[in-house]
C-alpha positions as CSV (number, residue, x, y, z in Angstrom):
1,M,-100.0,29.1,-199.4
2,L,-103.8,29.4,-200.0
3,D,-103.5,28.3,-203.6
4,K,-101.6,25.2,-202.4
5,W,-104.6,24.0,-200.6
6,L,-107.6,25.5,-202.4
7,G,-106.5,24.6,-205.9
8,S,-104.1,21.7,-205.3
9,V,-104.5,18.6,-207.4
10,Y,-101.8,16.7,-205.6
11,H,-103.3,13.6,-204.0
12,Y,-101.3,14.1,-200.7
13,N,-102.7,17.6,-200.2
14,I,-106.3,16.5,-201.1
15,A,-106.0,13.6,-198.6
16,S,-104.9,16.0,-195.9
17,L,-107.9,18.2,-196.7
18,Y,-110.2,15.2,-196.4
19,F,-108.6,14.2,-193.1
20,F,-108.9,17.6,-191.6
21,F,-112.5,18.0,-192.8
22,S,-113.7,14.6,-191.6
23,I,-112.1,14.8,-188.2
24,S,-113.5,18.3,-187.6
25,L,-117.0,17.2,-188.7
26,G,-116.7,14.0,-186.7
27,F,-116.2,16.1,-183.5
28,C,-119.3,18.2,-184.6
29,A,-121.3,15.0,-184.9
30,F,-120.1,13.9,-181.5
31,F,-121.1,17.2,-180.0
32,Y,-124.6,16.7,-181.4
33,S,-124.8,13.3,-179.8
34,F,-123.7,14.8,-176.5
35,I,-126.5,17.4,-176.8
36,I,-129.0,14.5,-177.6
37,R,-128.0,12.6,-174.4
38,L,-128.3,15.8,-172.3
39,S,-131.7,16.5,-173.8
40,L,-132.9,13.0,-173.0
41,V,-131.8,13.4,-169.4
42,W,-133.3,16.9,-168.9
43,P,-136.0,17.5,-171.5
44,F,-136.5,21.2,-172.4
45,A,-133.5,22.2,-170.3
46,F,-131.2,22.5,-173.4
47,L,-133.6,22.3,-176.3
48,S,-136.8,24.2,-176.4
49,S,-138.9,21.7,-178.6
50,G,-138.9,18.2,-180.0
51,S,-138.4,19.6,-183.5
52,I,-135.0,20.9,-182.5
53,Y,-134.2,17.6,-180.9
54,L,-135.1,15.7,-184.1
55,H,-133.0,18.2,-186.1
56,Y,-130.0,17.4,-184.0
57,V,-130.6,13.7,-184.5
58,T,-130.8,14.3,-188.3
59,L,-127.5,16.3,-188.3
60,H,-125.8,13.8,-186.1
61,A,-126.6,11.0,-188.5
62,I,-125.7,12.9,-191.7
63,Y,-122.5,14.3,-190.3
64,M,-121.3,10.9,-189.0
65,I,-122.1,9.1,-192.3
66,F,-121.5,11.6,-195.1
67,F,-119.0,14.0,-193.4
68,F,-116.9,11.9,-191.1
69,V,-116.6,8.2,-191.9
70,M,-117.0,8.4,-195.7
71,P,-114.5,11.3,-196.2
72,F,-112.0,9.7,-193.9
73,S,-112.2,6.1,-195.0
74,I,-112.8,6.7,-198.7
75,G,-111.7,10.2,-199.7
76,G,-108.7,10.5,-197.4
77,L,-107.3,7.0,-197.2
78,S,-107.8,6.3,-200.9
79,N,-106.1,9.5,-202.0
80,L,-103.2,8.8,-199.7
81,L,-102.7,5.1,-200.5
82,I,-103.9,4.3,-204.0
83,P,-101.1,6.3,-205.9
84,L,-98.5,4.8,-203.5
85,C,-99.7,1.3,-204.0
86,F,-99.5,1.5,-207.8
87,H,-96.2,3.5,-207.9
88,V,-97.8,6.5,-209.7
89,A,-97.3,10.2,-209.0
90,D,-101.0,11.1,-208.7
91,M,-104.6,10.0,-209.3
92,C,-105.9,9.5,-212.8
93,L,-108.2,12.5,-212.7
94,P,-106.6,15.1,-210.4
95,R,-108.9,18.0,-211.1
96,I,-112.0,15.8,-210.6
97,N,-110.3,14.8,-207.3
98,N,-110.1,18.4,-206.2
99,L,-113.7,19.1,-207.3
100,S,-115.0,16.2,-205.3
101,F,-113.6,17.6,-202.1
102,W,-115.0,21.1,-202.6
103,L,-118.4,19.6,-203.5
104,L,-118.4,17.9,-200.2
105,F,-117.4,21.2,-198.5
106,F,-120.4,23.0,-200.1
107,S,-122.6,20.1,-199.1
108,F,-121.6,20.9,-195.5
109,I,-122.4,24.6,-196.1
110,F,-126.0,23.6,-197.1
111,S,-126.4,21.6,-194.0
112,I,-125.4,24.7,-191.9
113,L,-127.9,26.7,-193.8
114,S,-130.5,24.1,-192.9
115,S,-129.7,24.7,-189.2
116,M,-130.1,28.5,-189.6
117,T,-133.6,28.4,-191.0
118,S,-136.7,27.8,-188.8
119,F,-136.2,24.8,-186.5
120,G,-134.1,22.9,-189.0
121,A,-134.9,19.6,-190.8
122,A,-136.6,17.3,-188.3
123,S,-137.4,14.3,-190.5
124,G,-134.3,12.2,-189.8
125,W,-131.5,11.4,-192.2
126,T,-133.8,9.1,-194.1
127,L,-136.2,12.0,-195.0
128,Y,-139.2,9.8,-195.1
129,P,-142.4,11.3,-196.6
130,P,-144.8,12.4,-195.2
131,Y,-142.5,13.7,-192.5
132,S,-140.4,15.5,-195.1
133,S,-143.3,16.5,-197.3
134,F,-144.5,20.1,-197.5
135,P,-147.5,19.9,-195.1
136,A,-145.4,18.3,-192.3
137,A,-142.1,20.2,-193.0
138,P,-142.9,23.5,-194.8
139,S,-139.6,25.2,-193.9
140,V,-136.9,25.6,-196.5
141,S,-134.5,23.8,-194.1
142,T,-135.6,20.4,-195.5
143,D,-134.8,21.6,-199.0
144,F,-131.3,22.6,-197.8
145,I,-130.7,19.2,-196.4
146,I,-131.8,17.7,-199.7
147,F,-129.4,19.9,-201.6
148,S,-126.7,18.9,-199.1
149,L,-127.3,15.2,-199.8
150,H,-127.2,15.9,-203.6
151,L,-123.8,17.5,-203.4
152,A,-122.4,14.9,-201.1
153,G,-123.6,12.2,-203.5
154,A,-122.1,13.9,-206.5
155,S,-118.8,14.2,-204.6
156,S,-118.8,10.5,-203.8
157,I,-119.7,9.5,-207.4
158,L,-116.8,11.7,-208.8
159,S,-114.4,10.2,-206.2
160,S,-115.5,6.7,-207.1
161,I,-115.0,7.2,-210.8
162,N,-111.6,8.7,-210.1
163,F,-110.5,5.7,-207.9
164,V,-111.8,3.1,-210.5
165,S,-110.0,5.0,-213.3
166,T,-106.8,5.1,-211.4
167,I,-106.8,1.4,-210.5
168,F,-107.9,0.1,-213.9
169,F,-106.8,2.5,-216.6
170,L,-103.7,4.5,-215.4
171,P,-100.5,3.3,-217.1
172,I,-98.3,1.7,-214.4
173,S,-95.0,-0.1,-214.5
174,Y,-96.4,-3.4,-213.3
175,R,-100.0,-4.7,-213.6
176,F,-101.1,-6.8,-210.6
177,S,-103.4,-9.7,-210.9
178,F,-106.6,-9.5,-208.8
179,F,-105.3,-11.6,-205.9
180,Q,-102.1,-9.5,-205.7
181,Y,-104.1,-6.4,-204.9
182,P,-103.8,-5.3,-201.2
183,L,-107.1,-5.9,-199.4
184,F,-107.5,-2.1,-199.1
185,I,-107.6,-1.7,-202.9
186,V,-110.1,-4.6,-203.2
187,A,-112.3,-2.9,-200.6
188,Q,-112.1,0.5,-202.2
189,L,-113.0,-1.0,-205.6
190,V,-116.1,-2.7,-204.2
191,V,-117.0,0.5,-202.3
192,A,-116.6,2.6,-205.5
193,F,-118.9,0.3,-207.5
194,L,-121.4,0.3,-204.7
195,L,-121.5,4.1,-204.7
196,I,-121.7,4.3,-208.5
197,I,-124.6,1.9,-208.5
198,S,-126.6,3.2,-205.5
199,L,-126.1,6.9,-205.4
200,P,-128.0,7.7,-208.6
201,V,-131.0,5.9,-207.1
202,L,-130.8,8.1,-204.0
203,A,-130.5,11.2,-206.2
204,A,-133.6,10.2,-208.1
205,A,-135.5,9.7,-204.8
206,I,-134.6,13.0,-203.2
207,T,-135.1,14.8,-206.5
208,M,-138.7,13.5,-206.7
209,L,-139.1,14.5,-203.0
210,L,-137.9,18.0,-203.9
211,F,-140.4,18.2,-206.8
212,D,-143.2,17.1,-204.4
213,R,-142.3,19.8,-202.0
214,N,-141.9,22.7,-204.5
215,F,-143.6,21.9,-207.8
216,S,-146.9,20.2,-206.7
217,T,-146.0,16.8,-208.1
218,S,-147.3,13.7,-206.2
219,F,-144.7,11.0,-206.5
220,F,-144.9,10.1,-202.8
221,S,-148.3,11.5,-201.8
222,N,-150.8,8.8,-201.2
223,F,-153.7,11.3,-201.2
224,L,-152.9,12.3,-204.8
225,G,-152.1,8.9,-206.2
226,G,-148.5,8.6,-205.3
227,D,-146.9,5.9,-203.1
228,A,-144.8,6.8,-200.0
229,L,-143.4,3.2,-200.0
230,L,-141.7,3.9,-203.3
231,Y,-139.5,6.4,-201.6
232,Q,-138.5,3.8,-199.0
233,H,-137.6,1.3,-201.7
234,L,-135.5,3.8,-203.5
235,F,-133.8,5.2,-200.4
236,W,-132.9,1.8,-198.9
237,F,-131.6,0.5,-202.2
238,F,-128.9,3.2,-201.5
239,G,-129.1,3.0,-197.7
240,H,-128.2,-0.6,-197.1
241,P,-125.2,-0.7,-199.5
242,E,-124.1,2.5,-197.7
243,V,-123.6,0.4,-194.6
244,Y,-121.0,-1.7,-196.4
245,V,-119.5,1.4,-197.9
246,L,-118.8,2.6,-194.4
247,I,-117.5,-0.7,-193.0
248,L,-115.5,-2.4,-195.8
249,P,-112.6,0.0,-195.6
250,A,-112.4,-0.7,-191.9
251,F,-112.3,-4.5,-192.7
252,A,-109.4,-3.9,-195.0
253,I,-107.5,-1.8,-192.4
254,I,-108.1,-4.5,-189.8
255,S,-106.6,-7.2,-192.1
256,H,-103.5,-5.1,-192.8
257,V,-103.0,-4.3,-189.1
258,I,-103.2,-8.0,-188.3
259,S,-100.6,-8.7,-191.0
260,Y,-98.4,-6.1,-189.4
261,L,-98.8,-7.5,-185.9
262,I,-97.9,-11.1,-186.9
263,N,-95.1,-10.0,-189.2
264,R,-96.5,-11.6,-192.3
265,N,-97.3,-10.5,-195.8
266,T,-101.0,-11.5,-195.6
267,P,-103.5,-12.7,-193.1
268,F,-104.8,-16.2,-193.1
269,S,-106.8,-17.1,-196.3
270,Y,-106.1,-13.9,-198.2
271,P,-108.1,-15.1,-201.3
272,G,-111.0,-15.9,-199.1
273,L,-110.9,-12.4,-197.6
274,S,-110.9,-10.9,-201.1
275,V,-113.8,-12.9,-202.3
276,A,-115.7,-12.2,-199.0
277,I,-115.4,-8.5,-199.6
278,I,-116.9,-8.9,-203.1
279,A,-119.6,-11.2,-201.8
280,I,-120.6,-8.7,-199.1
281,G,-120.8,-6.0,-201.8
282,V,-122.9,-8.0,-204.1
283,L,-125.3,-9.4,-201.4
284,G,-125.6,-5.9,-199.9
285,C,-127.4,-4.7,-203.0
286,V,-130.2,-7.3,-202.8
287,V,-131.4,-7.1,-199.2
288,W,-132.6,-3.5,-198.9
289,A,-136.2,-4.3,-198.0
290,H,-135.3,-5.9,-194.6
291,H,-135.6,-2.3,-193.4
292,M,-139.3,-2.4,-194.4
293,F,-140.7,-5.6,-192.9
294,T,-143.4,-3.5,-191.1
295,S,-144.6,-1.8,-194.4
296,G,-147.1,-4.6,-195.3
297,M,-145.0,-6.8,-197.6
298,D,-146.4,-10.2,-198.5
299,L,-145.1,-13.3,-196.7
300,D,-143.0,-14.6,-199.6
301,T,-141.2,-11.3,-200.1
302,R,-140.4,-11.1,-196.4
303,F,-139.0,-14.6,-196.4
304,Y,-136.8,-13.8,-199.3
305,F,-135.3,-10.6,-197.8
306,A,-134.9,-12.4,-194.4
307,S,-133.1,-15.3,-196.0
308,A,-130.8,-13.0,-198.2
309,T,-130.0,-11.0,-195.1
310,L,-128.9,-14.2,-193.2
311,I,-126.7,-15.2,-196.2
312,I,-124.6,-12.0,-195.7
313,A,-123.5,-13.6,-192.4
314,V,-121.5,-16.2,-194.4
315,P,-118.8,-13.9,-196.0
316,T,-118.8,-11.8,-192.9
317,G,-118.1,-14.9,-190.8
318,I,-115.3,-15.9,-193.2
319,K,-113.6,-12.6,-192.4
320,I,-114.1,-12.9,-188.6
321,F,-112.8,-16.5,-188.4
322,S,-109.9,-15.7,-190.8
323,W,-108.8,-12.9,-188.5
324,I,-109.1,-15.0,-185.4
325,F,-107.2,-18.0,-187.0
326,T,-104.5,-15.6,-188.0
327,F,-104.0,-14.5,-184.4
328,I,-104.0,-18.0,-182.9
329,S,-101.7,-19.5,-185.6
330,E,-98.9,-16.9,-185.3
331,V,-96.9,-15.2,-182.6
332,Y,-98.0,-11.6,-182.6
333,I,-96.1,-8.4,-181.6
334,Y,-97.0,-6.8,-178.3
335,N,-98.6,-3.6,-179.5
336,P,-101.6,-1.5,-178.4
337,L,-102.9,-2.0,-181.9
338,F,-103.6,-5.6,-180.8
339,V,-106.2,-4.6,-178.3
340,W,-107.8,-2.2,-180.7
341,T,-108.0,-5.0,-183.3
342,L,-109.5,-7.4,-180.7
343,G,-112.0,-4.7,-179.7
344,F,-113.1,-4.3,-183.3
345,I,-113.6,-8.0,-183.8
346,S,-115.5,-8.5,-180.6
347,L,-117.7,-5.5,-180.9
348,F,-118.5,-6.0,-184.6
349,T,-119.3,-9.6,-184.0
350,F,-121.7,-8.7,-181.2
351,G,-123.3,-6.1,-183.4
352,G,-123.6,-8.7,-186.2
353,L,-125.3,-11.2,-183.9
354,S,-127.9,-8.6,-183.0
355,G,-128.3,-8.0,-186.7
356,I,-129.2,-11.7,-187.2
357,V,-132.0,-11.2,-184.6
358,L,-133.3,-8.3,-186.6
359,S,-133.1,-10.2,-189.9
360,N,-136.0,-12.4,-188.6
361,C,-139.0,-11.0,-190.3
362,H,-141.3,-11.8,-187.4
363,L,-139.0,-10.5,-184.6
364,N,-138.4,-7.4,-186.6
365,L,-142.1,-6.5,-186.4
366,F,-141.5,-6.0,-182.6
367,F,-138.0,-4.5,-182.7
368,H,-138.6,-2.1,-185.7
369,D,-137.8,1.6,-184.8
370,S,-136.9,0.7,-181.3
371,Y,-133.7,1.3,-179.3
372,Y,-132.7,-2.3,-180.2
373,V,-132.1,-1.1,-183.8
374,I,-130.1,1.9,-182.5
375,A,-127.9,-0.6,-180.5
376,H,-127.4,-2.8,-183.5
377,F,-126.2,-0.2,-186.0
378,H,-124.1,1.7,-183.4
379,Y,-122.3,-1.5,-182.5
380,V,-121.6,-2.1,-186.2
381,L,-120.8,1.5,-187.2
382,S,-119.9,3.6,-184.2
383,L,-117.9,0.8,-182.7
384,G,-116.9,-0.7,-186.1
385,A,-116.2,2.0,-188.6
386,V,-115.0,4.4,-186.0
387,I,-112.5,2.0,-184.5
388,G,-111.4,1.4,-188.1
389,V,-110.8,5.2,-188.4
390,I,-108.8,5.2,-185.1
391,L,-106.7,2.2,-186.2
392,S,-106.0,4.0,-189.5
393,T,-104.8,6.9,-187.5
394,F,-102.4,4.9,-185.4
395,Y,-101.2,2.5,-188.1
396,L,-101.0,4.7,-191.2
397,F,-100.3,8.2,-189.9
398,N,-97.0,7.2,-188.4
399,K,-95.9,6.0,-191.9
400,S,-97.3,9.0,-193.8
401,F,-97.0,12.0,-191.4
402,N,-94.0,10.9,-189.2
403,L,-96.2,10.6,-186.1
404,S,-95.1,8.2,-183.4
405,C,-97.9,7.8,-180.9
406,N,-97.4,7.1,-177.2
407,Y,-98.2,3.4,-176.7
408,Y,-99.4,3.8,-173.1
409,Y,-101.8,6.5,-174.2
410,Q,-103.1,4.2,-176.9
411,A,-103.9,1.5,-174.5
412,L,-105.5,3.9,-172.0
413,I,-107.6,5.5,-174.8
414,F,-108.8,2.1,-175.8
415,C,-109.9,1.2,-172.3
416,L,-111.8,4.4,-171.9
417,F,-113.4,4.2,-175.4
418,F,-114.3,0.5,-175.0
419,L,-115.8,0.9,-171.5
420,G,-117.7,4.1,-172.4
421,S,-119.1,2.7,-175.7
422,N,-120.3,-0.5,-174.1
423,L,-121.9,1.2,-171.2
424,L,-123.6,3.6,-173.6
425,F,-124.9,1.2,-176.2
426,F,-125.3,-2.2,-174.5
427,P,-128.4,-1.1,-172.4
428,F,-130.1,0.0,-175.6
429,H,-130.8,-3.7,-176.3
430,F,-132.9,-3.9,-173.1
431,L,-134.6,-0.6,-173.8
432,G,-135.6,-2.0,-177.2
433,L,-136.8,-5.3,-175.6
434,W,-139.0,-3.2,-173.2
435,G,-140.5,-1.3,-176.1
436,L,-138.9,2.2,-176.0
437,P,-139.2,3.7,-179.5
438,R,-136.5,5.8,-181.0
439,H,-136.8,9.5,-181.9
440,Y,-138.9,10.2,-178.8
441,F,-138.0,13.4,-177.0
442,I,-140.0,12.6,-173.8
443,Y,-140.5,9.1,-172.6
444,D,-141.7,7.0,-169.6
445,L,-139.8,7.6,-166.3
446,N,-139.1,3.9,-166.1
447,F,-136.4,4.4,-168.7
448,Y,-134.8,7.4,-167.1
449,V,-132.1,5.6,-165.2
450,F,-130.6,4.3,-168.5
451,S,-130.6,7.8,-170.0
452,F,-128.9,9.2,-167.0
453,S,-126.2,6.5,-167.0
454,S,-125.6,7.0,-170.7
455,L,-124.6,10.6,-170.0
456,F,-121.7,9.4,-167.9
457,S,-120.8,6.8,-170.6
458,I,-120.6,9.5,-173.3
459,I,-118.4,11.6,-171.0
460,L,-115.9,8.7,-170.9
461,I,-115.9,8.6,-174.7
462,A,-115.3,12.3,-174.8
463,I,-112.3,12.0,-172.5
464,S,-110.9,9.2,-174.7
465,M,-111.3,11.4,-177.8
466,F,-109.6,14.3,-176.1
467,M,-106.7,12.0,-175.2
468,L,-106.5,10.8,-178.8
469,I,-106.1,14.4,-180.1
470,S,-103.6,15.3,-177.4
471,N,-101.7,12.1,-178.3
472,L,-101.4,13.2,-181.9
473,K,-100.5,16.8,-180.9
474,F,-97.6,15.9,-178.6
475,K,-96.0,13.6,-181.2
476,N,-92.5,12.3,-181.3
477,E,-90.7,12.4,-184.7
478,I,-89.6,9.1,-185.9
479,L,-85.8,9.0,-186.1
480,Y,-85.5,5.4,-187.0
481,Y,-88.3,3.0,-187.8
482,S,-88.0,-0.6,-188.8
483,Y,-91.1,-1.7,-190.8
484,N,-92.3,-5.2,-190.6
485,C,-93.0,-7.0,-193.9
486,D,-96.8,-6.5,-194.4
487,L,-98.7,-6.1,-197.6
488,F,-98.7,-2.3,-197.5
489,N,-94.9,-2.2,-197.3
490,K,-94.5,-4.7,-200.0
491,Y,-96.3,-2.6,-202.6
492,F,-96.0,1.0,-201.4
493,L,-93.2,2.9,-203.0
494,F,-92.2,5.2,-200.1
495,S,-89.0,6.2,-201.8
496,K,-91.1,8.4,-204.2
497,L,-92.1,10.7,-201.3
498,G,-89.3,12.5,-199.6
499,H,-91.6,13.8,-196.8
500,I,-92.3,10.3,-195.8
501,T,-88.9,8.7,-196.1
502,S,-86.7,11.5,-194.9
503,S,-86.4,10.0,-191.5
504,I,-87.3,6.3,-192.2
505,K,-85.0,3.5,-193.1
506,L,-86.6,0.8,-195.2
507,Y,-85.3,-2.7,-195.5
């Protein structure tokens, strides 16, 4: 039994490991966010110092990005669906596939070691020098976080190479043209190339930071002839494509769920959706410095990055309007997935509009590192990528794991999650407008009422997540299930997997 999971090279087992790992770490990240909200309401009641608070902020971000959304959306879903889509028995590089998961597991071990030494890494997930340099962070905990990011990056690169090799080079019975690929495959291809391009740059940056900390080099020390801005350029060349790495799989899942709801093969303007995914990936690699408008860039450079950032709204708008037009042009099935889909579209659109505000290089000087920025990326990621994960659970798990979720529970979970998330993150816009900076442990009492109300909001989210797990636990086995003709069902060869088709009739 142990060998089946520890040494398995079967894509279905590895996907199950990714799912279990990511969901477990997702709840750990949520626990950290709960502690953060408690600490902001009652400073020093739960955490003894600001360094521990910043360490929890760091772990919350790293766990959500590298250990929850990425393993679920990329490692888990890709391992589950890519072999089924191309009618093959397994991935092209199965041993590399197994290795990539265990590298991610040991990356998590290093993050735990970081928490067990001193006060933990308190420099944020960006690890900006001088906050992460030796004089400001002499503890070995920062080194452990750097090792953790190294292993997580190596895991993602190996997974990406495996996915690209499987899609392009594995001998299959029928070779699709590009516009015959399911949107999920297109999204995973773009994500894989983004990771292969950007992760080596991150590895170079944190390696130089590691050398600065331990071997007396001066890559990022301004006092010794280095340049701290070099680290920011290197980091955000990875960091901004990482945003699209997290959200593009959710885009694809939304497109397939909409196709399922309207009983069609594809959503409206399928070629446009495919090209929009590629355009988002390409443009995402050339706008990294909009995170650095306050760093003293000259006016022409700021105008370029502001303009390039605004251009990304075009392919994103194509996707939003294609989804909306698909709904209004067809008769859709009454299904709780419908409200989750509308919730994703509305919340992601709102988060994107706040991103347009931040792309203005003059307004960004005021909003930079404020709660307005927190509101923006939480609407895009926490309410975008996470809803994509939940939709994947409801939509795909019933096909792959014989889970039939209670529809009334799904609708109630959505109401609690939607209400709690908006009550939590929407006031952050006003806090940013009023000048509250992020990462502050103690703040002016004028902002206290919002911190106290956010505690009740996160309790609503916690209740919805508890209901989600209980919904999956008390499952009903599918005795007879009639699939609608969507793009997944058109290409997935369910008959190859007996554990999927034993109780399902396909027609």
